[in-house]
KOLGU-4560 file (N, C-alpha, C; in nm, 3 decimals, padded with zeros to 5 digits):
<recs>
<n_xx: 12.534 n_yy: 07.790 n_zz: 05.259 ca_xx: 12.510 ca_yy: 07.742 ca_zz: 05.410 c_xx: 12.554 c_yy: 07.882 c_zz: 05.493 mol: A seq: 1 type: UNK>
<n_xx: 12.621 n_yy: 07.942 n_zz: 05.439 ca_xx: 12.643 ca_yy: 08.067 ca_zz: 05.561 c_xx: 12.473 c_yy: 08.153 c_zz: 05.599 mol: A seq: 2 type: UNK>
<n_xx: 12.380 n_yy: 08.134 n_zz: 05.514 ca_xx: 12.313 ca_yy: 08.202 ca_zz: 05.506 c_xx: 12.193 c_yy: 08.105 c_zz: 05.611 mol: A seq: 3 type: UNK>
<n_xx: 12.247 n_yy: 07.976 n_zz: 05.556 ca_xx: 12.100 ca_yy: 07.883 ca_zz: 05.647 c_xx: 12.134 c_yy: 07.887 c_zz: 05.824 mol: A seq: 4 type: UNK>
<n_xx: 12.297 n_yy: 07.923 n_zz: 05.844 ca_xx: 12.361 ca_yy: 07.944 ca_zz: 05.950 c_xx: 12.283 c_yy: 08.086 c_zz: 05.996 mol: A seq: 5 type: UNK>
<n_xx: 12.297 n_yy: 08.185 n_zz: 06.008 ca_xx: 12.216 ca_yy: 08.323 ca_zz: 05.988 c_xx: 12.113 c_yy: 08.310 c_zz: 06.008 mol: A seq: 6 type: UNK>
<n_xx: 11.980 n_yy: 08.225 n_zz: 05.956 ca_xx: 11.921 ca_yy: 08.256 ca_zz: 05.928 c_xx: 11.853 c_yy: 08.182 c_zz: 06.075 mol: A seq: 7 type: UNK>
<n_xx: 11.919 n_yy: 07.985 n_zz: 06.087 ca_xx: 11.876 ca_yy: 07.929 ca_zz: 06.218 c_xx: 11.942 c_yy: 08.066 c_zz: 06.343 mol: A seq: 8 type: UNK>
<n_xx: 12.024 n_yy: 08.153 n_zz: 06.286 ca_xx: 12.062 ca_yy: 08.190 ca_zz: 06.466 c_xx: 11.917 c_yy: 08.309 c_zz: 06.465 mol: A seq: 9 type: UNK>
<n_xx: 11.902 n_yy: 08.394 n_zz: 06.329 ca_xx: 11.806 ca_yy: 08.520 ca_zz: 06.358 c_xx: 11.657 c_yy: 08.419 c_zz: 06.432 mol: A seq: 10 type: UNK>
<n_xx: 11.636 n_yy: 08.292 n_zz: 06.356 ca_xx: 11.495 ca_yy: 08.247 ca_zz: 06.445 c_xx: 11.543 c_yy: 08.201 c_zz: 06.554 mol: A seq: 11 type: UNK>
<n_xx: 11.626 n_yy: 08.192 n_zz: 06.655 ca_xx: 11.712 ca_yy: 08.146 ca_zz: 06.710 c_xx: 11.647 c_yy: 08.290 c_zz: 06.846 mol: A seq: 12 type: UNK>
<n_xx: 11.732 n_yy: 08.323 n_zz: 06.809 ca_xx: 11.674 ca_yy: 08.470 ca_zz: 06.847 c_xx: 11.573 c_yy: 08.546 c_zz: 06.896 mol: A seq: 13 type: UNK>
<n_xx: 11.497 n_yy: 08.522 n_zz: 06.739 ca_xx: 11.323 ca_yy: 08.606 ca_zz: 06.751 c_xx: 11.297 c_yy: 08.530 c_zz: 06.895 mol: A seq: 14 type: UNK>
<n_xx: 11.256 n_yy: 08.380 n_zz: 06.877 ca_xx: 11.200 ca_yy: 08.307 ca_zz: 06.971 c_xx: 11.266 c_yy: 08.343 c_zz: 07.114 mol: A seq: 15 type: UNK>
<n_xx: 11.373 n_yy: 08.357 n_zz: 07.137 ca_xx: 11.363 ca_yy: 08.386 ca_zz: 07.291 c_xx: 11.382 c_yy: 08.498 c_zz: 07.302 mol: A seq: 16 type: UNK>
<n_xx: 11.335 n_yy: 08.650 n_zz: 07.225 ca_xx: 11.332 ca_yy: 08.765 ca_zz: 07.230 c_xx: 11.212 c_yy: 08.710 c_zz: 07.280 mol: A seq: 17 type: UNK>
<n_xx: 11.105 n_yy: 08.653 n_zz: 07.206 ca_xx: 10.955 ca_yy: 08.672 ca_zz: 07.182 c_xx: 10.915 c_yy: 08.595 c_zz: 07.313 mol: A seq: 18 type: UNK>
<n_xx: 11.005 n_yy: 08.512 n_zz: 07.389 ca_xx: 10.972 ca_yy: 08.419 ca_zz: 07.497 c_xx: 10.954 c_yy: 08.452 c_zz: 07.627 mol: A seq: 19 type: UNK>
<n_xx: 11.054 n_yy: 08.558 n_zz: 07.629 ca_xx: 11.095 ca_yy: 08.650 ca_zz: 07.735 c_xx: 11.047 c_yy: 08.796 c_zz: 07.767 mol: A seq: 20 type: UNK>
<n_xx: 10.989 n_yy: 08.802 n_zz: 07.653 ca_xx: 10.866 ca_yy: 08.939 ca_zz: 07.606 c_xx: 10.767 c_yy: 08.883 c_zz: 07.693 mol: A seq: 21 type: UNK>
<n_xx: 10.666 n_yy: 08.754 n_zz: 07.632 ca_xx: 10.624 ca_yy: 08.702 ca_zz: 07.677 c_xx: 10.592 c_yy: 08.729 c_zz: 07.832 mol: A seq: 22 type: UNK>
<n_xx: 10.742 n_yy: 08.638 n_zz: 07.921 ca_xx: 10.696 ca_yy: 08.588 ca_zz: 08.012 c_xx: 10.683 c_yy: 08.765 c_zz: 08.130 mol: A seq: 23 type: UNK>
<n_xx: 10.773 n_yy: 08.821 n_zz: 08.072 ca_xx: 10.764 ca_yy: 08.975 ca_zz: 08.188 c_xx: 10.573 c_yy: 09.038 c_zz: 08.114 mol: A seq: 24 type: UNK>
<n_xx: 10.560 n_yy: 08.979 n_zz: 08.057 ca_xx: 10.405 ca_yy: 09.030 ca_zz: 08.033 c_xx: 10.368 c_yy: 08.965 c_zz: 08.106 mol: A seq: 25 type: UNK>
<n_xx: 10.386 n_yy: 08.827 n_zz: 08.118 ca_xx: 10.242 ca_yy: 08.801 ca_zz: 08.196 c_xx: 10.297 c_yy: 08.811 c_zz: 08.374 mol: A seq: 26 type: UNK>
<n_xx: 10.412 n_yy: 08.853 n_zz: 08.378 ca_xx: 10.434 ca_yy: 08.907 ca_zz: 08.480 c_xx: 10.386 c_yy: 08.990 c_zz: 08.546 mol: A seq: 27 type: UNK>
<n_xx: 10.407 n_yy: 09.100 n_zz: 08.447 ca_xx: 10.310 ca_yy: 09.273 ca_zz: 08.473 c_xx: 10.174 c_yy: 09.236 c_zz: 08.482 mol: A seq: 28 type: UNK>
<n_xx: 10.129 n_yy: 09.199 n_zz: 08.377 ca_xx: 10.001 ca_yy: 09.145 ca_zz: 08.435 c_xx: 09.903 c_yy: 09.109 c_zz: 08.540 mol: A seq: 29 type: UNK>
<n_xx: 09.983 n_yy: 09.030 n_zz: 08.589 ca_xx: 09.933 ca_yy: 08.910 ca_zz: 08.675 c_xx: 10.038 c_yy: 09.026 c_zz: 08.806 mol: A seq: 30 type: UNK>
<n_xx: 10.055 n_yy: 09.109 n_zz: 08.834 ca_xx: 10.064 ca_yy: 09.179 ca_zz: 08.930 c_xx: 09.993 c_yy: 09.320 c_zz: 08.927 mol: A seq: 31 type: UNK>
<n_xx: 09.944 n_yy: 09.316 n_zz: 08.816 ca_xx: 09.858 ca_yy: 09.407 ca_zz: 08.846 c_xx: 09.683 c_yy: 09.385 c_zz: 08.804 mol: A seq: 32 type: UNK>
<n_xx: 09.719 n_yy: 09.249 n_zz: 08.821 ca_xx: 09.550 ca_yy: 09.192 ca_zz: 08.870 c_xx: 09.515 c_yy: 09.272 c_zz: 08.984 mol: A seq: 33 type: UNK>
<n_xx: 09.392 n_yy: 09.165 n_zz: 08.971 ca_xx: 09.332 ca_yy: 09.254 ca_zz: 09.169 c_xx: 09.390 c_yy: 09.147 c_zz: 09.268 mol: A seq: 34 type: UNK>
<n_xx: 09.369 n_yy: 09.014 n_zz: 09.207 ca_xx: 09.454 ca_yy: 08.956 ca_zz: 09.385 c_xx: 09.612 c_yy: 08.979 c_zz: 09.351 mol: A seq: 35 type: UNK>
<n_xx: 09.674 n_yy: 09.022 n_zz: 09.267 ca_xx: 09.790 ca_yy: 09.029 ca_zz: 09.244 c_xx: 09.852 c_yy: 09.142 c_zz: 09.342 mol: A seq: 36 type: UNK>
<n_xx: 09.705 n_yy: 09.226 n_zz: 09.321 ca_xx: 09.719 ca_yy: 09.440 ca_zz: 09.424 c_xx: 09.689 c_yy: 09.376 c_zz: 09.567 mol: A seq: 37 type: UNK>
<n_xx: 09.608 n_yy: 09.288 n_zz: 09.558 ca_xx: 09.593 ca_yy: 09.314 ca_zz: 09.700 c_xx: 09.700 c_yy: 09.239 c_zz: 09.784 mol: A seq: 38 type: UNK>
<n_xx: 09.774 n_yy: 09.084 n_zz: 09.687 ca_xx: 09.819 ca_yy: 09.051 ca_zz: 09.747 c_xx: 10.034 c_yy: 09.154 c_zz: 09.815 mol: A seq: 39 type: UNK>
<n_xx: 09.980 n_yy: 09.266 n_zz: 09.712 ca_xx: 10.127 ca_yy: 09.340 ca_zz: 09.747 c_xx: 10.092 c_yy: 09.441 c_zz: 09.821 mol: A seq: 40 type: UNK>
<n_xx: 09.917 n_yy: 09.492 n_zz: 09.842 ca_xx: 09.873 ca_yy: 09.560 ca_zz: 09.962 c_xx: 09.873 c_yy: 09.491 c_zz: 10.085 mol: A seq: 41 type: UNK>
<n_xx: 09.864 n_yy: 09.340 n_zz: 10.111 ca_xx: 09.899 ca_yy: 09.277 ca_zz: 10.209 c_xx: 10.025 c_yy: 09.257 c_zz: 10.319 mol: A seq: 42 type: UNK>
<n_xx: 10.138 n_yy: 09.221 n_zz: 10.187 ca_xx: 10.225 ca_yy: 09.229 ca_zz: 10.230 c_xx: 10.303 c_yy: 09.371 c_zz: 10.272 mol: A seq: 43 type: UNK>
<n_xx: 10.315 n_yy: 09.427 n_zz: 10.168 ca_xx: 10.289 ca_yy: 09.566 ca_zz: 10.220 c_xx: 10.279 c_yy: 09.616 c_zz: 10.376 mol: A seq: 44 type: UNK>
<n_xx: 10.111 n_yy: 09.560 n_zz: 10.436 ca_xx: 10.105 ca_yy: 09.637 ca_zz: 10.574 c_xx: 10.130 c_yy: 09.547 c_zz: 10.695 mol: A seq: 45 type: UNK>
<n_xx: 10.181 n_yy: 09.422 n_zz: 10.653 ca_xx: 10.163 ca_yy: 09.356 ca_zz: 10.803 c_xx: 10.290 c_yy: 09.433 c_zz: 10.876 mol: A seq: 46 type: UNK>
<n_xx: 10.357 n_yy: 09.585 n_zz: 10.793 ca_xx: 10.501 ca_yy: 09.522 ca_zz: 10.894 c_xx: 10.408 c_yy: 09.623 c_zz: 10.920 mol: A seq: 47 type: UNK>
<n_xx: 10.304 n_yy: 09.774 n_zz: 10.893 ca_xx: 10.294 ca_yy: 09.873 ca_zz: 10.929 c_xx: 10.243 c_yy: 09.892 c_zz: 11.065 mol: A seq: 48 type: UNK>
<n_xx: 10.156 n_yy: 09.759 n_zz: 11.135 ca_xx: 10.127 ca_yy: 09.833 ca_zz: 11.251 c_xx: 10.243 c_yy: 09.809 c_zz: 11.358 mol: A seq: 49 type: UNK>
<n_xx: 10.366 n_yy: 09.712 n_zz: 11.346 ca_xx: 10.486 ca_yy: 09.736 ca_zz: 11.443 c_xx: 10.578 c_yy: 09.803 c_zz: 11.429 mol: A seq: 50 type: UNK>
<n_xx: 10.547 n_yy: 09.901 n_zz: 11.281 ca_xx: 10.659 ca_yy: 10.077 ca_zz: 11.238 c_xx: 10.588 c_yy: 10.150 c_zz: 11.347 mol: A seq: 51 type: UNK>
<n_xx: 10.417 n_yy: 10.150 n_zz: 11.276 ca_xx: 10.345 ca_yy: 10.240 ca_zz: 11.383 c_xx: 10.351 c_yy: 10.231 c_zz: 11.530 mol: A seq: 52 type: UNK>
<n_xx: 10.360 n_yy: 10.165 n_zz: 11.612 ca_xx: 10.367 ca_yy: 10.127 ca_zz: 11.728 c_xx: 10.527 c_yy: 10.149 c_zz: 11.773 mol: A seq: 53 type: UNK>
<n_xx: 10.630 n_yy: 10.140 n_zz: 11.723 ca_xx: 10.797 ca_yy: 10.177 ca_zz: 11.730 c_xx: 10.802 c_yy: 10.352 c_zz: 11.673 mol: A seq: 54 type: UNK>
<n_xx: 10.767 n_yy: 10.402 n_zz: 11.634 ca_xx: 10.725 ca_yy: 10.519 ca_zz: 11.582 c_xx: 10.621 c_yy: 10.612 c_zz: 11.703 mol: A seq: 55 type: UNK>
<n_xx: 10.518 n_yy: 10.585 n_zz: 11.744 ca_xx: 10.422 ca_yy: 10.583 ca_zz: 11.866 c_xx: 10.522 c_yy: 10.577 c_zz: 12.005 mol: A seq: 56 type: UNK>
<n_xx: 10.603 n_yy: 10.511 n_zz: 12.060 ca_xx: 10.669 ca_yy: 10.514 ca_zz: 12.119 c_xx: 10.746 c_yy: 10.584 c_zz: 12.102 mol: A seq: 57 type: UNK>
<n_xx: 10.901 n_yy: 10.648 n_zz: 12.039 ca_xx: 10.953 ca_yy: 10.690 ca_zz: 11.953 c_xx: 10.910 c_yy: 10.902 c_zz: 12.024 mol: A seq: 58 type: UNK>
<n_xx: 10.789 n_yy: 10.860 n_zz: 12.011 ca_xx: 10.713 ca_yy: 10.992 ca_zz: 11.974 c_xx: 10.679 c_yy: 11.024 c_zz: 12.178 mol: A seq: 59 type: UNK>
<n_xx: 10.667 n_yy: 10.906 n_zz: 12.230 ca_xx: 10.598 ca_yy: 10.925 ca_zz: 12.376 c_xx: 10.737 c_yy: 10.934 c_zz: 12.441 mol: A seq: 60 type: UNK>
<n_xx: 10.852 n_yy: 10.904 n_zz: 12.397 ca_xx: 10.973 ca_yy: 10.896 ca_zz: 12.467 c_xx: 11.045 c_yy: 11.080 c_zz: 12.464 mol: A seq: 61 type: UNK>
<n_xx: 11.030 n_yy: 11.094 n_zz: 12.320 ca_xx: 11.100 ca_yy: 11.251 ca_zz: 12.323 c_xx: 10.963 c_yy: 11.362 c_zz: 12.412 mol: A seq: 62 type: UNK>
<n_xx: 10.858 n_yy: 11.308 n_zz: 12.383 ca_xx: 10.750 ca_yy: 11.369 ca_zz: 12.480 c_xx: 10.769 c_yy: 11.351 c_zz: 12.562 mol: A seq: 63 type: UNK>
<n_xx: 10.761 n_yy: 11.319 n_zz: 12.653 ca_xx: 10.793 ca_yy: 11.291 ca_zz: 12.827 c_xx: 10.990 c_yy: 11.398 c_zz: 12.808 mol: A seq: 64 type: UNK>
<n_xx: 11.056 n_yy: 11.357 n_zz: 12.741 ca_xx: 11.145 ca_yy: 11.375 ca_zz: 12.746 c_xx: 11.166 c_yy: 11.542 c_zz: 12.740 mol: A seq: 65 type: UNK>
<n_xx: 11.080 n_yy: 11.619 n_zz: 12.639 ca_xx: 11.060 ca_yy: 11.756 ca_zz: 12.650 c_xx: 10.933 c_yy: 11.841 c_zz: 12.763 mol: A seq: 66 type: UNK>
<n_xx: 10.927 n_yy: 11.760 n_zz: 12.808 ca_xx: 10.777 ca_yy: 11.795 ca_zz: 12.906 c_xx: 10.846 c_yy: 11.811 c_zz: 13.018 mol: A seq: 67 type: UNK>
<n_xx: 10.968 n_yy: 11.729 n_zz: 13.042 ca_xx: 11.043 ca_yy: 11.803 ca_zz: 13.144 c_xx: 11.124 c_yy: 11.841 c_zz: 13.184 mol: A seq: 68 type: UNK>
<n_xx: 11.180 n_yy: 11.919 n_zz: 13.027 ca_xx: 11.268 ca_yy: 12.048 ca_zz: 13.021 c_xx: 11.144 c_yy: 12.136 c_zz: 13.010 mol: A seq: 69 type: UNK>
<n_xx: 11.049 n_yy: 12.180 n_zz: 12.981 ca_xx: 10.954 ca_yy: 12.260 ca_zz: 12.968 c_xx: 10.939 c_yy: 12.308 c_zz: 13.106 mol: A seq: 70 type: UNK>
<n_xx: 10.927 n_yy: 12.130 n_zz: 13.208 ca_xx: 10.895 ca_yy: 12.152 ca_zz: 13.373 c_xx: 10.948 c_yy: 12.217 c_zz: 13.444 mol: A seq: 71 type: UNK>
<n_xx: 11.119 n_yy: 12.225 n_zz: 13.400 ca_xx: 11.205 ca_yy: 12.239 ca_zz: 13.429 c_xx: 11.279 c_yy: 12.375 c_zz: 13.428 mol: A seq: 72 type: UNK>
<n_xx: 11.235 n_yy: 12.439 n_zz: 13.310 ca_xx: 11.240 ca_yy: 12.558 ca_zz: 13.294 c_xx: 11.117 c_yy: 12.645 c_zz: 13.403 mol: A seq: 73 type: UNK>
<n_xx: 11.008 n_yy: 12.564 n_zz: 13.399 ca_xx: 10.909 ca_yy: 12.657 ca_zz: 13.460 c_xx: 10.994 c_yy: 12.641 c_zz: 13.612 mol: A seq: 74 type: UNK>
<n_xx: 10.966 n_yy: 12.625 n_zz: 13.605 ca_xx: 11.035 ca_yy: 12.595 ca_zz: 13.823 c_xx: 11.148 c_yy: 12.647 c_zz: 13.834 mol: A seq: 75 type: UNK>
<n_xx: 11.260 n_yy: 12.659 n_zz: 13.724 ca_xx: 11.339 ca_yy: 12.772 ca_zz: 13.772 c_xx: 11.283 c_yy: 12.907 c_zz: 13.709 mol: A seq: 76 type: UNK>
<n_xx: 11.210 n_yy: 12.918 n_zz: 13.625 ca_xx: 11.129 ca_yy: 13.039 ca_zz: 13.631 c_xx: 11.094 c_yy: 13.109 c_zz: 13.711 mol: A seq: 77 type: UNK>
<n_xx: 11.012 n_yy: 13.032 n_zz: 13.858 ca_xx: 10.880 ca_yy: 13.050 ca_zz: 13.946 c_xx: 11.007 c_yy: 13.070 c_zz: 14.098 mol: A seq: 78 type: UNK>
<n_xx: 11.124 n_yy: 13.021 n_zz: 14.085 ca_xx: 11.197 ca_yy: 13.007 ca_zz: 14.212 c_xx: 11.214 c_yy: 13.131 c_zz: 14.243 mol: A seq: 79 type: UNK>
<n_xx: 11.211 n_yy: 13.193 n_zz: 14.418 ca_xx: 11.221 ca_yy: 13.360 ca_zz: 14.375 c_xx: 11.330 c_yy: 13.411 c_zz: 14.360 mol: A seq: 80 type: UNK>
<n_xx: 11.345 n_yy: 13.563 n_zz: 14.390 ca_xx: 11.419 ca_yy: 13.618 ca_zz: 14.378 c_xx: 11.523 c_yy: 13.680 c_zz: 14.423 mol: A seq: 81 type: UNK>
<n_xx: 11.528 n_yy: 13.615 n_zz: 14.519 ca_xx: 11.624 ca_yy: 13.637 ca_zz: 14.695 c_xx: 11.692 c_yy: 13.461 c_zz: 14.680 mol: A seq: 82 type: UNK>
<n_xx: 11.629 n_yy: 13.402 n_zz: 14.582 ca_xx: 11.727 ca_yy: 13.202 ca_zz: 14.588 c_xx: 11.855 c_yy: 13.212 c_zz: 14.539 mol: A seq: 83 type: UNK>
<n_xx: 11.957 n_yy: 13.187 n_zz: 14.535 ca_xx: 12.123 ca_yy: 13.263 ca_zz: 14.465 c_xx: 12.148 c_yy: 13.030 c_zz: 14.396 mol: A seq: 84 type: UNK>
<n_xx: 12.226 n_yy: 13.107 n_zz: 14.367 ca_xx: 12.302 ca_yy: 13.010 ca_zz: 14.270 c_xx: 12.392 c_yy: 12.914 c_zz: 14.341 mol: A seq: 85 type: UNK>
<n_xx: 12.366 n_yy: 12.804 n_zz: 14.374 ca_xx: 12.450 ca_yy: 12.671 ca_zz: 14.512 c_xx: 12.588 c_yy: 12.692 c_zz: 14.446 mol: A seq: 86 type: UNK>
<n_xx: 12.677 n_yy: 12.742 n_zz: 14.548 ca_xx: 12.831 ca_yy: 12.719 ca_zz: 14.583 c_xx: 12.906 c_yy: 12.854 c_zz: 14.492 mol: A seq: 87 type: UNK>
<n_xx: 12.774 n_yy: 12.963 n_zz: 14.534 ca_xx: 12.817 ca_yy: 13.059 ca_zz: 14.460 c_xx: 12.789 c_yy: 13.191 c_zz: 14.625 mol: A seq: 88 type: UNK>
<n_xx: 12.838 n_yy: 13.252 n_zz: 14.671 ca_xx: 12.805 ca_yy: 13.353 ca_zz: 14.742 c_xx: 12.776 c_yy: 13.470 c_zz: 14.664 mol: A seq: 89 type: UNK>
<n_xx: 12.692 n_yy: 13.581 n_zz: 14.698 ca_xx: 12.668 ca_yy: 13.686 ca_zz: 14.659 c_xx: 12.629 c_yy: 13.736 c_zz: 14.534 mol: A seq: 90 type: UNK>
<n_xx: 12.636 n_yy: 13.566 n_zz: 14.457 ca_xx: 12.589 ca_yy: 13.593 ca_zz: 14.276 c_xx: 12.472 c_yy: 13.631 c_zz: 14.259 mol: A seq: 91 type: UNK>
<n_xx: 12.393 n_yy: 13.714 n_zz: 14.164 ca_xx: 12.249 ca_yy: 13.763 ca_zz: 14.140 c_xx: 12.197 c_yy: 13.552 c_zz: 14.137 mol: A seq: 92 type: UNK>
<n_xx: 12.077 n_yy: 13.579 n_zz: 14.165 ca_xx: 11.939 ca_yy: 13.413 ca_zz: 14.145 c_xx: 11.916 c_yy: 13.404 c_zz: 13.969 mol: A seq: 93 type: UNK>
<n_xx: 11.992 n_yy: 13.285 n_zz: 14.006 ca_xx: 11.906 ca_yy: 13.172 ca_zz: 13.838 c_xx: 11.815 c_yy: 13.160 c_zz: 13.840 mol: A seq: 94 type: UNK>
<n_xx: 11.790 n_yy: 13.254 n_zz: 13.718 ca_xx: 11.593 ca_yy: 13.216 ca_zz: 13.732 c_xx: 11.590 c_yy: 13.261 c_zz: 13.553 mol: A seq: 95 type: UNK>
<n_xx: 11.534 n_yy: 13.126 n_zz: 13.527 ca_xx: 11.526 ca_yy: 13.083 ca_zz: 13.361 c_xx: 11.410 c_yy: 13.189 c_zz: 13.264 mol: A seq: 96 type: UNK>
<n_xx: 11.411 n_yy: 13.253 n_zz: 13.171 ca_xx: 11.297 ca_yy: 13.296 ca_zz: 13.156 c_xx: 11.265 c_yy: 13.210 c_zz: 13.028 mol: A seq: 97 type: UNK>
<n_xx: 11.196 n_yy: 13.239 n_zz: 13.002 ca_xx: 11.063 ca_yy: 13.197 ca_zz: 12.913 c_xx: 11.135 c_yy: 13.294 c_zz: 12.733 mol: A seq: 98 type: UNK>
<n_xx: 11.146 n_yy: 13.185 n_zz: 12.668 ca_xx: 11.206 ca_yy: 13.250 ca_zz: 12.494 c_xx: 11.064 c_yy: 13.322 c_zz: 12.416 mol: A seq: 99 type: UNK>
<n_xx: 10.995 n_yy: 13.421 n_zz: 12.426 ca_xx: 11.014 ca_yy: 13.506 ca_zz: 12.323 c_xx: 11.009 c_yy: 13.552 c_zz: 12.270 mol: A seq: 100 type: UNK>
<n_xx: 10.939 n_yy: 13.566 n_zz: 12.091 ca_xx: 10.983 ca_yy: 13.716 ca_zz: 11.968 c_xx: 10.899 c_yy: 13.805 c_zz: 12.045 mol: A seq: 101 type: UNK>
<n_xx: 10.925 n_yy: 13.955 n_zz: 12.003 ca_xx: 10.815 ca_yy: 14.058 ca_zz: 11.980 c_xx: 10.829 c_yy: 14.100 c_zz: 11.843 mol: A seq: 102 type: UNK>
<n_xx: 10.695 n_yy: 14.055 n_zz: 11.739 ca_xx: 10.676 ca_yy: 14.159 ca_zz: 11.631 c_xx: 10.620 c_yy: 14.263 c_zz: 11.611 mol: A seq: 103 type: UNK>
<n_xx: 10.686 n_yy: 14.382 n_zz: 11.570 ca_xx: 10.613 ca_yy: 14.465 ca_zz: 11.566 c_xx: 10.549 c_yy: 14.499 c_zz: 11.458 mol: A seq: 104 type: UNK>
<n_xx: 10.415 n_yy: 14.541 n_zz: 11.375 ca_xx: 10.411 ca_yy: 14.589 ca_zz: 11.261 c_xx: 10.330 c_yy: 14.721 c_zz: 11.228 mol: A seq: 105 type: UNK>
<n_xx: 10.391 n_yy: 14.817 n_zz: 11.345 ca_xx: 10.321 ca_yy: 14.880 ca_zz: 11.359 c_xx: 10.395 c_yy: 15.010 c_zz: 11.235 mol: A seq: 106 type: UNK>
<n_xx: 10.499 n_yy: 14.979 n_zz: 11.182 ca_xx: 10.597 ca_yy: 15.056 ca_zz: 11.139 c_xx: 10.624 c_yy: 15.034 c_zz: 10.971 mol: A seq: 107 type: UNK>
<n_xx: 10.540 n_yy: 14.828 n_zz: 10.945 ca_xx: 10.508 ca_yy: 14.819 ca_zz: 10.828 c_xx: 10.394 c_yy: 14.821 c_zz: 10.739 mol: A seq: 108 type: UNK>
<n_xx: 10.388 n_yy: 14.946 n_zz: 10.625 ca_xx: 10.336 ca_yy: 14.969 ca_zz: 10.581 c_xx: 10.245 c_yy: 14.913 c_zz: 10.478 mol: A seq: 109 type: UNK>
<n_xx: 10.417 n_yy: 14.862 n_zz: 10.441 ca_xx: 10.349 ca_yy: 14.804 ca_zz: 10.308 c_xx: 10.324 c_yy: 14.643 c_zz: 10.318 mol: A seq: 110 type: UNK>
<n_xx: 10.265 n_yy: 14.645 n_zz: 10.431 ca_xx: 10.262 ca_yy: 14.505 ca_zz: 10.417 c_xx: 10.042 c_yy: 14.524 c_zz: 10.366 mol: A seq: 111 type: UNK>
<n_xx: 10.015 n_yy: 14.611 n_zz: 10.363 ca_xx: 09.853 ca_yy: 14.595 ca_zz: 10.360 c_xx: 09.919 c_yy: 14.580 c_zz: 10.242 mol: A seq: 112 type: UNK>
<n_xx: 09.714 n_yy: 14.489 n_zz: 10.139 ca_xx: 09.692 ca_yy: 14.467 ca_zz: 10.064 c_xx: 09.612 c_yy: 14.574 c_zz: 09.973 mol: A seq: 113 type: UNK>
<n_xx: 09.588 n_yy: 14.685 n_zz: 09.986 ca_xx: 09.552 ca_yy: 14.773 ca_zz: 09.923 c_xx: 09.626 c_yy: 14.911 c_zz: 09.966 mol: A seq: 114 type: UNK>
<n_xx: 09.744 n_yy: 14.915 n_zz: 10.000 ca_xx: 09.836 ca_yy: 15.014 ca_zz: 09.981 c_xx: 09.793 c_yy: 15.098 c_zz: 10.105 mol: A seq: 115 type: UNK>
<n_xx: 09.666 n_yy: 15.138 n_zz: 10.231 ca_xx: 09.631 ca_yy: 15.247 ca_zz: 10.296 c_xx: 09.697 c_yy: 15.166 c_zz: 10.413 mol: A seq: 116 type: UNK>
</recs>
């Protein structure tokens, strides 16, 4: 009786596992069929247009803010040297200078490929 019980448990487990494996294989095959790939591409691409529009709007907003910062810097840079800071008497004028970096390669002998 014990052997019959364990044989039936093993057979039931085998049927169950083979059924589950078959379902997974069929689902995997459907997902990689041409129709499955097309459906996945359509579902993925549906929200791309709105995401792209939101991204472009964010870029335009930040671009306008940065342009305004740059225009302000240019206006301050072009202010006349005798224009004093408002509210301060006898103070030096407020002139915003552009930021730049000078890279001097005259002493860099090791940068040459041939060593000359």
